[in-house]
mmCIF file as gemmi writes it, N, C-alpha and C atoms, coordinates in Angstrom:
data_model
loop_
_atom_site.group_PDB
_atom_site.id
_atom_site.type_symbol
_atom_site.label_atom_id
_atom_site.label_alt_id
_atom_site.label_comp_id
_atom_site.label_asym_id
_atom_site.label_entity_id
_atom_site.label_seq_id
_atom_site.pdbx_PDB_ins_code
_atom_site.Cartn_x
_atom_site.Cartn_y
_atom_site.Cartn_z
_atom_site.occupancy
_atom_site.B_iso_or_equiv
_atom_site.pdbx_formal_charge
_atom_site.auth_seq_id
_atom_site.auth_asym_id
_atom_site.pdbx_PDB_model_num
ATOM 1 N N . MET Axp A 1 ? 118.484 118.828 74.002 1 0 ? 1 A 1
ATOM 2 C CA . MET Axp A 1 ? 118.016 118.761 72.49 1 0 ? 1 A 1
ATOM 3 C C . MET Axp A 1 ? 116.461 118.46 72.531 1 0 ? 1 A 1
ATOM 4 N N . ILE Axp A 2 ? 115.715 119.199 71.52 1 0 ? 2 A 1
ATOM 5 C CA . ILE Axp A 2 ? 114.132 119.109 71.402 1 0 ? 2 A 1
ATOM 6 C C . ILE Axp A 2 ? 113.996 118.78 69.961 1 0 ? 2 A 1
ATOM 7 N N . LYS Axp A 3 ? 113.517 117.748 69.768 1 0 ? 3 A 1
ATOM 8 C CA . LYS Axp A 3 ? 112.979 117.367 68.096 1 0 ? 3 A 1
ATOM 9 C C . LYS Axp A 3 ? 111.253 117.239 68.194 1 0 ? 3 A 1
ATOM 10 N N . ASN Axp A 4 ? 110.913 117.802 66.907 1 0 ? 4 A 1
ATOM 11 C CA . ASN Axp A 4 ? 109.278 117.329 66.888 1 0 ? 4 A 1
ATOM 12 C C . ASN Axp A 4 ? 109.187 115.931 66.702 1 0 ? 4 A 1
ATOM 13 N N . LEU Axp A 5 ? 107.894 115.248 66.756 1 0 ? 5 A 1
ATOM 14 C CA . LEU Axp A 5 ? 107.734 113.895 66.542 1 0 ? 5 A 1
ATOM 15 C C . LEU Axp A 5 ? 108.325 113.483 65.181 1 0 ? 5 A 1
ATOM 16 N N . ARG Axp A 6 ? 107.871 114.575 64.358 1 0 ? 6 A 1
ATOM 17 C CA . ARG Axp A 6 ? 108.037 113.732 62.599 1 0 ? 6 A 1
ATOM 18 C C . ARG Axp A 6 ? 109.611 113.776 62.512 1 0 ? 6 A 1
ATOM 19 N N . GLU Axp A 7 ? 110.337 114.824 62.909 1 0 ? 7 A 1
ATOM 20 C CA . GLU Axp A 7 ? 111.756 114.9 62.716 1 0 ? 7 A 1
ATOM 21 C C . GLU Axp A 7 ? 112.592 113.334 63.447 1 0 ? 7 A 1
ATOM 22 N N . SER Axp A 8 ? 111.76 113.161 64.654 1 0 ? 8 A 1
ATOM 23 C CA . SER Axp A 8 ? 112.33 111.946 65.532 1 0 ? 8 A 1
ATOM 24 C C . SER Axp A 8 ? 112.071 110.61 65.089 1 0 ? 8 A 1
ATOM 25 N N . LYS Axp A 9 ? 110.781 110.589 64.234 1 0 ? 9 A 1
ATOM 26 C CA . LYS Axp A 9 ? 110.923 109.383 63.593 1 0 ? 9 A 1
ATOM 27 C C . LYS Axp A 9 ? 111.917 109.101 62.171 1 0 ? 9 A 1
ATOM 28 N N . ALA Axp A 10 ? 111.921 110.162 61.489 1 0 ? 10 A 1
ATOM 29 C CA . ALA Axp A 10 ? 113.099 109.986 60.596 1 0 ? 10 A 1
ATOM 30 C C . ALA Axp A 10 ? 114.551 109.925 60.914 1 0 ? 10 A 1
ATOM 31 N N . LYS Axp A 11 ? 114.761 110.523 62.389 1 0 ? 11 A 1
ATOM 32 C CA . LYS Axp A 11 ? 116.114 110.201 62.642 1 0 ? 11 A 1
ATOM 33 C C . LYS Axp A 11 ? 116.311 109.381 63.983 1 0 ? 11 A 1
ATOM 34 N N . LEU Axp A 12 ? 115.375 108.417 64.057 1 0 ? 12 A 1
ATOM 35 C CA . LEU Axp A 12 ? 115.218 108.002 65.402 1 0 ? 12 A 1
ATOM 36 C C . LEU Axp A 12 ? 116.907 107.298 65.731 1 0 ? 12 A 1
ATOM 37 N N . SER Axp A 13 ? 117.234 106.46 65.071 1 0 ? 13 A 1
ATOM 38 C CA . SER Axp A 13 ? 118.854 106.088 65.143 1 0 ? 13 A 1
ATOM 39 C C . SER Axp A 13 ? 119.671 107.014 65.537 1 0 ? 13 A 1
ATOM 40 N N . GLU Axp A 14 ? 119.976 107.927 65.078 1 0 ? 14 A 1
ATOM 41 C CA . GLU Axp A 14 ? 120.841 109.168 65.734 1 0 ? 14 A 1
ATOM 42 C C . GLU Axp A 14 ? 120.448 109.584 66.808 1 0 ? 14 A 1
ATOM 43 N N . LEU Axp A 15 ? 119.016 109.825 67.17 1 0 ? 15 A 1
ATOM 44 C CA . LEU Axp A 15 ? 118.656 110.207 68.53 1 0 ? 15 A 1
ATOM 45 C C . LEU Axp A 15 ? 118.884 109.126 69.412 1 0 ? 15 A 1
ATOM 46 N N . VAL Axp A 16 ? 118.765 107.764 69.347 1 0 ? 16 A 1
ATOM 47 C CA . VAL Axp A 16 ? 119.065 106.68 70.227 1 0 ? 16 A 1
ATOM 48 C C . VAL Axp A 16 ? 120.709 106.634 70.475 1 0 ? 16 A 1
ATOM 49 N N . GLU Axp A 17 ? 121.448 106.945 69.426 1 0 ? 17 A 1
ATOM 50 C CA . GLU Axp A 17 ? 122.779 107.143 69.865 1 0 ? 17 A 1
ATOM 51 C C . GLU Axp A 17 ? 122.894 108.298 71.063 1 0 ? 17 A 1
ATOM 52 N N . ARG Axp A 18 ? 122.61 109.267 70.457 1 0 ? 18 A 1
ATOM 53 C CA . ARG Axp A 18 ? 122.863 110.683 71.202 1 0 ? 18 A 1
ATOM 54 C C . ARG Axp A 18 ? 122.657 110.287 72.8 1 0 ? 18 A 1
ATOM 55 N N . ALA Axp A 19 ? 121.347 109.771 72.794 1 0 ? 19 A 1
ATOM 56 C CA . ALA Axp A 19 ? 121.021 109.681 74.114 1 0 ? 19 A 1
ATOM 57 C C . ALA Axp A 19 ? 121.442 108.538 74.931 1 0 ? 19 A 1
ATOM 58 N N . SER Axp A 20 ? 122.325 107.483 74.104 1 0 ? 20 A 1
ATOM 59 C CA . SER Axp A 20 ? 123.248 106.586 74.584 1 0 ? 20 A 1
ATOM 60 C C . SER Axp A 20 ? 124.355 106.906 75.152 1 0 ? 20 A 1
ATOM 61 N N . ARG Axp A 21 ? 124.763 108.093 74.711 1 0 ? 21 A 1
ATOM 62 C CA . ARG Axp A 21 ? 126.295 108.913 75.036 1 0 ? 21 A 1
ATOM 63 C C . ARG Axp A 21 ? 125.99 109.501 76.037 1 0 ? 21 A 1
ATOM 64 N N . GLY Axp A 22 ? 124.506 110.061 76.68 1 0 ? 22 A 1
ATOM 65 C CA . GLY Axp A 22 ? 124.159 110.855 77.743 1 0 ? 22 A 1
ATOM 66 C C . GLY Axp A 22 ? 123.491 112.103 77.642 1 0 ? 22 A 1
ATOM 67 N N . GLU Axp A 23 ? 123.274 112.221 76.157 1 0 ? 23 A 1
ATOM 68 C CA . GLU Axp A 23 ? 122.467 113.45 76.168 1 0 ? 23 A 1
ATOM 69 C C . GLU Axp A 23 ? 120.884 113.186 76.021 1 0 ? 23 A 1
ATOM 70 N N . ASP Axp A 24 ? 120.111 114.002 76.631 1 0 ? 24 A 1
ATOM 71 C CA . ASP Axp A 24 ? 118.778 113.897 76.898 1 0 ? 24 A 1
ATOM 72 C C . ASP Axp A 24 ? 117.949 114.747 75.573 1 0 ? 24 A 1
ATOM 73 N N . VAL Axp A 25 ? 117.505 113.768 74.931 1 0 ? 25 A 1
ATOM 74 C CA . VAL Axp A 25 ? 116.459 114.196 73.694 1 0 ? 25 A 1
ATOM 75 C C . VAL Axp A 25 ? 115.087 114.489 73.95 1 0 ? 25 A 1
ATOM 76 N N . LEU Axp A 26 ? 114.532 115.716 74.211 1 0 ? 26 A 1
ATOM 77 C CA . LEU Axp A 26 ? 113.185 115.564 73.965 1 0 ? 26 A 1
ATOM 78 C C . LEU Axp A 26 ? 112.417 115.376 73.082 1 0 ? 26 A 1
ATOM 79 N N . ILE Axp A 27 ? 111.268 115.118 72.932 1 0 ? 27 A 1
ATOM 80 C CA . ILE Axp A 27 ? 110.374 114.963 71.847 1 0 ? 27 A 1
ATOM 81 C C . ILE Axp A 27 ? 109.102 115.808 71.956 1 0 ? 27 A 1
ATOM 82 N N . SER Axp A 28 ? 109.003 116.559 71.011 1 0 ? 28 A 1
ATOM 83 C CA . SER Axp A 28 ? 107.522 117.535 71.213 1 0 ? 28 A 1
ATOM 84 C C . SER Axp A 28 ? 106.314 116.872 70.304 1 0 ? 28 A 1
ATOM 85 N N . VAL Axp A 29 ? 105.077 117.412 70.665 1 0 ? 29 A 1
ATOM 86 C CA . VAL Axp A 29 ? 104.176 117.034 69.765 1 0 ? 29 A 1
ATOM 87 C C . VAL Axp A 29 ? 103.493 118.515 69.649 1 0 ? 29 A 1
ATOM 88 N N . ARG Axp A 30 ? 103.201 118.761 68.388 1 0 ? 30 A 1
ATOM 89 C CA . ARG Axp A 30 ? 102.427 120.322 68.601 1 0 ? 30 A 1
ATOM 90 C C . ARG Axp A 30 ? 103.079 121.266 69.652 1 0 ? 30 A 1
ATOM 91 N N . GLY Axp A 31 ? 104.142 121.322 69.795 1 0 ? 31 A 1
ATOM 92 C CA . GLY Axp A 31 ? 104.968 122.261 70.781 1 0 ? 31 A 1
ATOM 93 C C . GLY Axp A 31 ? 105.199 121.861 72.025 1 0 ? 31 A 1
ATOM 94 N N . ARG Axp A 32 ? 104.508 120.897 72.415 1 0 ? 32 A 1
ATOM 95 C CA . ARG Axp A 32 ? 104.66 120.495 74.023 1 0 ? 32 A 1
ATOM 96 C C . ARG Axp A 32 ? 105.379 119.003 74.171 1 0 ? 32 A 1
ATOM 97 N N . ILE Axp A 33 ? 106.334 118.915 75.225 1 0 ? 33 A 1
ATOM 98 C CA . ILE Axp A 33 ? 107.302 118.02 75.189 1 0 ? 33 A 1
ATOM 99 C C . ILE Axp A 33 ? 106.347 116.56 75.567 1 0 ? 33 A 1
ATOM 100 N N . LYS Axp A 34 ? 106.38 115.5 74.932 1 0 ? 34 A 1
ATOM 101 C CA . LYS Axp A 34 ? 105.695 114.457 74.982 1 0 ? 34 A 1
ATOM 102 C C . LYS Axp A 34 ? 106.495 113.255 75.634 1 0 ? 34 A 1
ATOM 103 N N . ALA Axp A 35 ? 107.96 113.257 75.384 1 0 ? 35 A 1
ATOM 104 C CA . ALA Axp A 35 ? 108.647 112.155 75.622 1 0 ? 35 A 1
ATOM 105 C C . ALA Axp A 35 ? 110.111 112.384 75.744 1 0 ? 35 A 1
ATOM 106 N N . ARG Axp A 36 ? 111.037 111.725 76.498 1 0 ? 36 A 1
ATOM 107 C CA . ARG Axp A 36 ? 112.302 112.361 76.72 1 0 ? 36 A 1
ATOM 108 C C . ARG Axp A 36 ? 112.893 110.824 76.557 1 0 ? 36 A 1
ATOM 109 N N . LEU Axp A 37 ? 114.157 110.544 75.613 1 0 ? 37 A 1
ATOM 110 C CA . LEU Axp A 37 ? 115.15 109.369 75.565 1 0 ? 37 A 1
ATOM 111 C C . LEU Axp A 37 ? 116.122 109.771 76.424 1 0 ? 37 A 1
ATOM 112 N N . THR Axp A 38 ? 116.768 109.177 76.749 1 0 ? 38 A 1
ATOM 113 C CA . THR Axp A 38 ? 118.036 108.997 77.913 1 0 ? 38 A 1
ATOM 114 C C . THR Axp A 38 ? 118.741 107.755 78.084 1 0 ? 38 A 1
ATOM 115 N N . ARG Axp A 39 ? 119.623 107.89 78.339 1 0 ? 39 A 1
ATOM 116 C CA . ARG Axp A 39 ? 120.662 106.847 78.442 1 0 ? 39 A 1
ATOM 117 C C . ARG Axp A 39 ? 120.225 105.693 79.523 1 0 ? 39 A 1
ATOM 118 N N . ALA Axp A 40 ? 119.865 104.611 78.904 1 0 ? 40 A 1
ATOM 119 C CA . ALA Axp A 40 ? 119.555 103.247 79.772 1 0 ? 40 A 1
ATOM 120 C C . ALA Axp A 40 ? 120.584 103.058 80.731 1 0 ? 40 A 1
ATOM 121 N N . GLY Axp A 41 ? 120.255 102.877 81.863 1 0 ? 41 A 1
ATOM 122 C CA . GLY Axp A 41 ? 120.878 102.544 83.286 1 0 ? 41 A 1
ATOM 123 C C . GLY Axp A 41 ? 121.175 100.891 83.091 1 0 ? 41 A 1
ATOM 124 N N . SER Axp A 42 ? 122.457 100.367 83.458 1 0 ? 42 A 1
ATOM 125 C CA . SER Axp A 42 ? 122.635 98.943 83.614 1 0 ? 42 A 1
ATOM 126 C C . SER Axp A 42 ? 122.237 98.263 84.941 1 0 ? 42 A 1
ATOM 127 N N . PRO Axp A 43 ? 121.522 97.397 84.858 1 0 ? 43 A 1
ATOM 128 C CA . PRO Axp A 43 ? 120.875 96.64 86.318 1 0 ? 43 A 1
ATOM 129 C C . PRO Axp A 43 ? 122.311 96.309 86.882 1 0 ? 43 A 1
ATOM 130 N N . SER Axp A 44 ? 122.101 96.333 88.252 1 0 ? 44 A 1
ATOM 131 C CA . SER Axp A 44 ? 123.328 96.084 88.916 1 0 ? 44 A 1
ATOM 132 C C . SER Axp A 44 ? 123.237 94.335 89.503 1 0 ? 44 A 1
ATOM 133 N N . ALA Axp A 45 ? 124.523 93.75 89.818 1 0 ? 45 A 1
ATOM 134 C CA . ALA Axp A 45 ? 124.052 92.693 90.041 1 0 ? 45 A 1
ATOM 135 C C . ALA Axp A 45 ? 123.54 92.084 91.122 1 0 ? 45 A 1
ATOM 136 N N . ARG Axp A 46 ? 123.221 93.244 92.238 1 0 ? 46 A 1
ATOM 137 C CA . ARG Axp A 46 ? 122.722 93.079 93.258 1 0 ? 46 A 1
ATOM 138 C C . ARG Axp A 46 ? 121.351 93.307 93.278 1 0 ? 46 A 1
ATOM 139 N N . SER Axp A 47 ? 120.475 94.081 92.09 1 0 ? 47 A 1
ATOM 140 C CA . SER Axp A 47 ? 119.155 94.303 91.885 1 0 ? 47 A 1
ATOM 141 C C . SER Axp A 47 ? 118.982 92.929 91.257 1 0 ? 47 A 1
ATOM 142 N N . ASN Axp A 48 ? 119.427 92.082 90.226 1 0 ? 48 A 1
ATOM 143 C CA . ASN Axp A 48 ? 119.161 91.085 89.638 1 0 ? 48 A 1
ATOM 144 C C . ASN Axp A 48 ? 119.351 89.783 90.655 1 0 ? 48 A 1
ATOM 145 N N . ALA Axp A 49 ? 119.745 89.661 91.597 1 0 ? 49 A 1
ATOM 146 C CA . ALA Axp A 49 ? 120.113 88.93 92.841 1 0 ? 49 A 1
ATOM 147 C C . ALA Axp A 49 ? 118.704 89.074 93.736 1 0 ? 49 A 1
ATOM 148 N N . GLU Axp A 50 ? 118.268 90.125 93.955 1 0 ? 50 A 1
ATOM 149 C CA . GLU Axp A 50 ? 117.332 90.346 94.724 1 0 ? 50 A 1
ATOM 150 C C . GLU Axp A 50 ? 116.03 89.9 93.736 1 0 ? 50 A 1
ATOM 151 N N . TRP Axp A 51 ? 116.025 90.144 92.535 1 0 ? 51 A 1
ATOM 152 C CA . TRP Axp A 51 ? 114.879 89.975 91.855 1 0 ? 51 A 1
ATOM 153 C C . TRP Axp A 51 ? 114.746 88.241 91.598 1 0 ? 51 A 1
ATOM 154 N N . ILE Axp A 52 ? 115.868 87.51 91.564 1 0 ? 52 A 1
ATOM 155 C CA . ILE Axp A 52 ? 115.701 86.074 91.639 1 0 ? 52 A 1
ATOM 156 C C . ILE Axp A 52 ? 115.187 85.717 92.825 1 0 ? 52 A 1
ATOM 157 N N . ARG Axp A 53 ? 115.878 86.403 93.611 1 0 ? 53 A 1
ATOM 158 C CA . ARG Axp A 53 ? 115.538 86.07 95.222 1 0 ? 53 A 1
ATOM 159 C C . ARG Axp A 53 ? 113.732 86.003 95.318 1 0 ? 53 A 1
ATOM 160 N N . GLU Axp A 54 ? 113.213 87.181 95.163 1 0 ? 54 A 1
ATOM 161 C CA . GLU Axp A 54 ? 111.769 87.447 94.771 1 0 ? 54 A 1
ATOM 162 C C . GLU Axp A 54 ? 111.007 86.458 93.83 1 0 ? 54 A 1
ATOM 163 N N . LEU Axp A 55 ? 111.662 85.988 92.819 1 0 ? 55 A 1
ATOM 164 C CA . LEU Axp A 55 ? 110.915 85.159 91.83 1 0 ? 55 A 1
ATOM 165 C C . LEU Axp A 55 ? 110.852 84.015 92.302 1 0 ? 55 A 1
ATOM 166 N N . LYS Axp A 56 ? 111.794 83.074 93.406 1 0 ? 56 A 1
ATOM 167 C CA . LYS Axp A 56 ? 111.844 82.002 94.026 1 0 ? 56 A 1
ATOM 168 C C . LYS Axp A 56 ? 110.892 82.032 94.991 1 0 ? 56 A 1
ATOM 169 N N . ALA Axp A 57 ? 110.724 83.308 95.734 1 0 ? 57 A 1
ATOM 170 C CA . ALA Axp A 57 ? 109.698 82.933 96.791 1 0 ? 57 A 1
ATOM 171 C C . ALA Axp A 57 ? 108.601 83.054 96.19 1 0 ? 57 A 1
ATOM 172 N N . LEU Axp A 58 ? 107.886 83.893 95.21 1 0 ? 58 A 1
ATOM 173 C CA . LEU Axp A 58 ? 106.721 83.798 94.527 1 0 ? 58 A 1
ATOM 174 C C . LEU Axp A 58 ? 106.37 82.461 94.153 1 0 ? 58 A 1
ATOM 175 N N . GLN Axp A 59 ? 107.464 81.604 93.282 1 0 ? 59 A 1
ATOM 176 C CA . GLN Axp A 59 ? 107.323 80.575 92.888 1 0 ? 59 A 1
ATOM 177 C C . GLN Axp A 59 ? 106.962 79.366 94.066 1 0 ? 59 A 1
ATOM 178 N N . LYS Axp A 60 ? 107.369 79.391 95.18 1 0 ? 60 A 1
ATOM 179 C CA . LYS Axp A 60 ? 107.483 78.598 96.17 1 0 ? 60 A 1
ATOM 180 C C . LYS Axp A 60 ? 105.867 78.821 96.978 1 0 ? 60 A 1
ATOM 181 N N . LYS Axp A 61 ? 105.508 79.915 96.869 1 0 ? 61 A 1
ATOM 182 C CA . LYS Axp A 61 ? 103.947 80.439 97.378 1 0 ? 61 A 1
ATOM 183 C C . LYS Axp A 61 ? 103.201 79.931 96.614 1 0 ? 61 A 1
ATOM 184 N N . TYR Axp A 62 ? 103.179 79.993 94.987 1 0 ? 62 A 1
ATOM 185 C CA . TYR Axp A 62 ? 102.121 79.765 94.45 1 0 ? 62 A 1
ATOM 186 C C . TYR Axp A 62 ? 102.222 78.257 93.814 1 0 ? 62 A 1
ATOM 187 N N . THR Axp A 63 ? 103.277 77.604 94.257 1 0 ? 63 A 1
ATOM 188 C CA . THR Axp A 63 ? 103.48 76.183 93.727 1 0 ? 63 A 1
ATOM 189 C C . THR Axp A 63 ? 102.843 75.276 94.624 1 0 ? 63 A 1
ATOM 190 N N . LYS Axp A 64 ? 101.699 74.353 94.107 1 0 ? 64 A 1
ATOM 191 C CA . LYS Axp A 64 ? 101.007 73.555 94.842 1 0 ? 64 A 1
ATOM 192 C C . LYS Axp A 64 ? 101.757 72.36 94.822 1 0 ? 64 A 1
ATOM 193 N N . ARG Axp A 65 ? 101.965 71.849 96.16 1 0 ? 65 A 1
ATOM 194 C CA . ARG Axp A 65 ? 102.658 70.767 96.221 1 0 ? 65 A 1
ATOM 195 C C . ARG Axp A 65 ? 101.845 69.468 96.711 1 0 ? 65 A 1
ATOM 196 N N . VAL Axp A 66 ? 101.813 68.49 95.735 1 0 ? 66 A 1
ATOM 197 C CA . VAL Axp A 66 ? 101.045 67.387 95.416 1 0 ? 66 A 1
ATOM 198 C C . VAL Axp A 66 ? 101.946 66.5 95.889 1 0 ? 66 A 1
ATOM 199 N N . ARG Axp A 67 ? 101.531 65.384 96.746 1 0 ? 67 A 1
ATOM 200 C CA . ARG Axp A 67 ? 102.275 64.168 97.05 1 0 ? 67 A 1
ATOM 201 C C . ARG Axp A 67 ? 101.259 63.057 96.873 1 0 ? 67 A 1
ATOM 202 N N . GLY Axp A 68 ? 101.968 61.903 96.299 1 0 ? 68 A 1
ATOM 203 C CA . GLY Axp A 68 ? 101.051 60.615 96.337 1 0 ? 68 A 1
ATOM 204 C C . GLY Axp A 68 ? 100.774 60.178 95.031 1 0 ? 68 A 1
ATOM 205 N N . ARG Axp A 69 ? 100.461 59.099 94.655 1 0 ? 69 A 1
ATOM 206 C CA . ARG Axp A 69 ? 100.47 58.38 93.372 1 0 ? 69 A 1
ATOM 207 C C . ARG Axp A 69 ? 99.417 59.157 92.485 1 0 ? 69 A 1
ATOM 208 N N . SER Axp A 70 ? 99.603 59.049 91.363 1 0 ? 70 A 1
ATOM 209 C CA . SER Axp A 70 ? 98.555 59.62 90.426 1 0 ? 70 A 1
ATOM 210 C C . SER Axp A 70 ? 97.31 59.036 90.178 1 0 ? 70 A 1
ATOM 211 N N . GLU Axp A 71 ? 97.032 57.636 90.716 1 0 ? 71 A 1
ATOM 212 C CA . GLU Axp A 71 ? 95.854 57.12 90.93 1 0 ? 71 A 1
ATOM 213 C C . GLU Axp A 71 ? 95.035 57.478 92.096 1 0 ? 71 A 1
ATOM 214 N N . THR Axp A 72 ? 96.014 57.792 93.148 1 0 ? 72 A 1
ATOM 215 C CA . THR Axp A 72 ? 95.127 58.345 94.498 1 0 ? 72 A 1
ATOM 216 C C . THR Axp A 72 ? 94.619 59.897 94.154 1 0 ? 72 A 1
ATOM 217 N N . ILE Axp A 73 ? 95.417 60.737 93.672 1 0 ? 73 A 1
ATOM 218 C CA . ILE Axp A 73 ? 95.078 62.289 93.292 1 0 ? 73 A 1
ATOM 219 C C . ILE Axp A 73 ? 94.026 61.803 92.369 1 0 ? 73 A 1
ATOM 220 N N . LEU Axp A 74 ? 93.949 61.203 91.445 1 0 ? 74 A 1
ATOM 221 C CA . LEU Axp A 74 ? 92.99 60.992 90.264 1 0 ? 74 A 1
ATOM 222 C C . LEU Axp A 74 ? 91.374 60.772 91.302 1 0 ? 74 A 1
ATOM 223 N N . ALA Axp A 75 ? 91.839 59.862 92.102 1 0 ? 75 A 1
ATOM 224 C CA . ALA Axp A 75 ? 90.803 59.209 92.693 1 0 ? 75 A 1
ATOM 225 C C . ALA Axp A 75 ? 89.878 60.289 94.086 1 0 ? 75 A 1
ATOM 226 N N . GLU Axp A 76 ? 90.898 61.042 94.3 1 0 ? 76 A 1
ATOM 227 C CA . GLU Axp A 76 ? 90.421 62.323 95.324 1 0 ? 76 A 1
ATOM 228 C C . GLU Axp A 76 ? 89.761 63.475 94.653 1 0 ? 76 A 1
ATOM 229 N N . LEU Axp A 77 ? 90.136 63.652 93.147 1 0 ? 77 A 1
ATOM 230 C CA . LEU Axp A 77 ? 89.678 64.377 92.72 1 0 ? 77 A 1
ATOM 231 C C . LEU Axp A 77 ? 88.25 64.196 92.081 1 0 ? 77 A 1
ATOM 232 N N . ARG Axp A 78 ? 88.051 62.932 91.736 1 0 ? 78 A 1
ATOM 233 C CA . ARG Axp A 78 ? 86.726 62.079 91.301 1 0 ? 78 A 1
ATOM 234 C C . ARG Axp A 78 ? 85.782 62.339 92.586 1 0 ? 78 A 1
ATOM 235 N N . GLU Axp A 79 ? 86.335 61.965 94.035 1 0 ? 79 A 1
ATOM 236 C CA . GLU Axp A 79 ? 85.477 62.083 95.02 1 0 ? 79 A 1
ATOM 237 C C . GLU Axp A 79 ? 84.766 63.279 95.146 1 0 ? 79 A 1
ATOM 238 N N . ASP Axp A 80 ? 85.736 64.311 94.598 1 0 ? 80 A 1
ATOM 239 C CA . ASP Axp A 80 ? 84.962 65.987 95.036 1 0 ? 80 A 1
ATOM 240 C C . ASP Axp A 80 ? 84.026 66.25 94.18 1 0 ? 80 A 1
ATOM 241 N N . ARG Axp A 81 ? 83.698 65.457 93.109 1 0 ? 81 A 1
ATOM 242 C CA . ARG Axp A 81 ? 82.812 66.135 92.097 1 0 ? 81 A 1
ATOM 243 C C . ARG Axp A 81 ? 81.538 65.283 92.639 1 0 ? 81 A 1
ATOM 244 N N . LEU Axp A 82 ? 81.469 64.454 93.185 1 0 ? 82 A 1
ATOM 245 C CA . LEU Axp A 82 ? 80.28 63.634 93.794 1 0 ? 82 A 1
ATOM 246 C C . LEU Axp A 82 ? 79.5 64.443 94.64 1 0 ? 82 A 1
């Protein structure tokens, strides 16, 4: 189905519903196709697990581990300024 932008704005809810049922909705501007509404795919549990694993790896990589008492850390930071 092809709809122009003006008509798409007026009937967006209907077009989203049709796309969610599997129908591709093409939107044109001045006679040229500019966008497509399609059914959204649901993420798999595996892809979610991979994403979580990657996020934890990045967090571990970029988290600075600081050990010691706060007074010691502050003293070291002050020494760096001298």
